[in-house]
N, C-alpha and C positions, 0 to 999 in steps of 0.2 A: 655740161649744162644742157638741159632739155628745153629748148626754146618753144617747143610745141606742147609743153605740159599744160593740162587744164586742172583747175582747182575747184573744190567744193565751195560754192559761194558763201556758205555759212561759216567756213573756216576763214574767209577773208573779212568777215564783218563781226563775228563774235569776239567779245573782249575789247572792241573798239567803240568807245562811247559816242563818237560822232563822226560818221562818214558823210553826213549831210543828206543830200538828195541823190538818188541813184537810178540809173537806167540799165536794163539788161535786154539784149536782143540776141537771138540765136535759133538754131534748129534742133529739134528733139533727136534723140539717138536713133529712133526708128525712121527718121527722115520724113515723117508724115506731117509735122506741124511746125509752125513758126512760133517762137516764144517771145513775147514782149512784156516787160515788167517795169514798173516805176514805183518808187517809194519816197516818202518824205519824212524827215526828222526835224526837230526844232528844240531850241534851248529857251527861247523867250516865251512869255505867256501869249503874245500875239501870234507867234509861229505855231504854238501848240493848239491854238483855238481853231483847228481846221478838221475837215473831213473830205473824203473823196465822194463824189456823186457821179452817176452815169446816166446820160441822156442821149438817146438816138445814136448810140455807138461812140459817143465822145465821153471823155472823163474830165471832170472839173474839180479843182480845189474850191471849197466853199467854207464860210465860217460855221463853226459848230454853234457858237452863241453870237449872233450878229451884234448884240448890245456891247460886246467886249472887244470889238475890232478897233484897233488903234490906227494902223496904216495898212490898207489893203493893196497897195501898189505892187509889192513884190511877192505877195503870198496868195493872191486870188487870180486864177488863170485857167485856161483850158490846157490840160496836160497831154491829152491824147485826142487827135482828130484824124478822120479819114477823108481822102479825096481820091475818087476812082480807085486805082490799084495801089495807092500809097497810104501807108499808116505812119503818122507823125507822132513822136513822143518827145516832150522837152520838160525842163524844169522852170518854165516861165512863159511870158506872153509872146516869146519868139515862136511858139507853136502857131500862132495866128499869122506871123510874118511869113513863115515857111508855107503855110497853107495858101496865103494870098499869092505868093510868088509862083508856086506850083500851078495854081489855078490859071495864072496868066502865061503858062508855058515856060517859065523860068526855072532855075535849079535850086536845089537845097543849098549849095555853096553860095550862089548869088544872094539868096535871102539872108544868109548869116553874115555876109560881108557888110550888111547894113546895121548889124547889131554888135554889141560888145558886152562885157561882164557887167554884173549888177553894181549900181553906185552906192554900195553899202560900206563905205570906208570905215575901218581899215581892212576889212576882210576881202572886199572886191570879189564877192562870190562868183565863180565861173558860171556861165550859161552852158548847160550841157543839152545836147539834142541828138535825136536819132530818127531815121526814116527807113522803112521797109518798102521795097518795090516788088510787087508780086507779078509774076508772069510765067506761063507754061508750067503750072504746078510746082513752082519753085519761087525763090526770091533772092534778092541781094539787099544789102543794107549799108547805110552810111551812119557814122557817128561823128559828133563834133564837140569841141570844147573851146570856149572863148574865155580867155583869162588875162588878167593884168600883166603887162610886160615888166612892171616894177612895183615897188612898195608904195609908190605915190599915185598909182592909177593913171599915169600920164599917156599910156598907149595900150592897145589891145593886141594880144597874140592870138591867132586863130589856127586851130589844128583840125583837120578833117581826115577821117579814116574810112576806107571803102572795103567792104568784105563780101566774099561769096558766102553762101550759106553752107556750112559743113556739118554733117551729121554729128550730133552730140556735143557741139561746141557753141558757146555763147560768149559774148563780150560784155563786160561790166564796167561802166563809167560812172564815177561819182564825183561830187563837188569838192570834197575835202579828204585829206590824208587821215586826219584825226582831229581831236579837239585842240584848242589852243587860243592864244590871244596875241596877235590876230590868228585866225584859223588858217592853217596851211592848205593851199589849194592842191588838188589832184595833180600828180606828176606822171609823165610818160604815156604809153599806149594804154587803151582800155585793157583790163585784165581778162585773160582767157579763163572761162569757167566751163565745167562739165554740165551738160543738160541731159536729163533722163527723159522719160515719156509721161510721167505722172504729174499733172498740174497741181494736184492737192499736196503731194509730197514736196514739190518745189516751193509752193506757197508757205506751207507750214515751216519748212526748214529755214527759209529766208526770214520770215516774220519772227520766229523764235530767236534767231541769232542777232537781230537788231537790238540795240540797247533799250531796255525796258522803260527807262525814264524819258528818253528822247525820241523814240519812234512814235509816229503819228498815224500814217496810213500806208497801205500797200495795195497795188492793183496788178493782177497778172492776167494776161490774155494768151491763149493758145489758139492759133488759126489753122484749120485743116487746109493743107495745100491743094488737095484734090477738089474739095467741095466749097471752100471758103467759109465753112461753118466755124463760129467762134465760141469758145468756152472761156468764161471769165470768173475770176475770184477777186473779191474786194473785201479788205479788212480795214476797219476804222477803230482806233483806240478809243476815240470819243463815240459813245453810243447814246 
């Protein structure tokens, strides 16, 4: 068994109708850039009525048609925010929690100790989060998943993973294993994926592999480690 095997992310998502929301963080094969990606999927009309927008380096989920919004509490939030040398990406309003804690000199882990899974019984959707810390033309990153300890949502289990940036390697964390009723939450460590150097190839491959009925939006950012220059790709199914 090769525990260091990396997989093509499209092979992990294609044919799976519902992996939910997903985060990817890693370093390109040429060691020049950091990759950060986030996508959302949805089954209900309320979830599908969304787009990504970008403002001042931050990425937000917003209603595509505001008149059709039923409950904005779990679907409208800042997905990506920057503070100094840190880039935060999450699947909910814990983005702001992490941002506020970091701004006060506290840690990623301390911030998430104050949060738990989403209160959407019976699914209890996990909160997934990531943070890149840039320094000396390189970076490290953390990923986290907060999920219900049991089927009743009586307690929260918190898992945090800390990674060095390794050339050509990324980690993929998503909310669900697959579709279901209730939907089974992600299990185990973030999945190891292979990263190339081409942002367009990565974006196309991932977007194409997501279920056509349930995919909503995808955002990909490559950050040049030497210059800090950012290259972004944003795809919204709703146009």
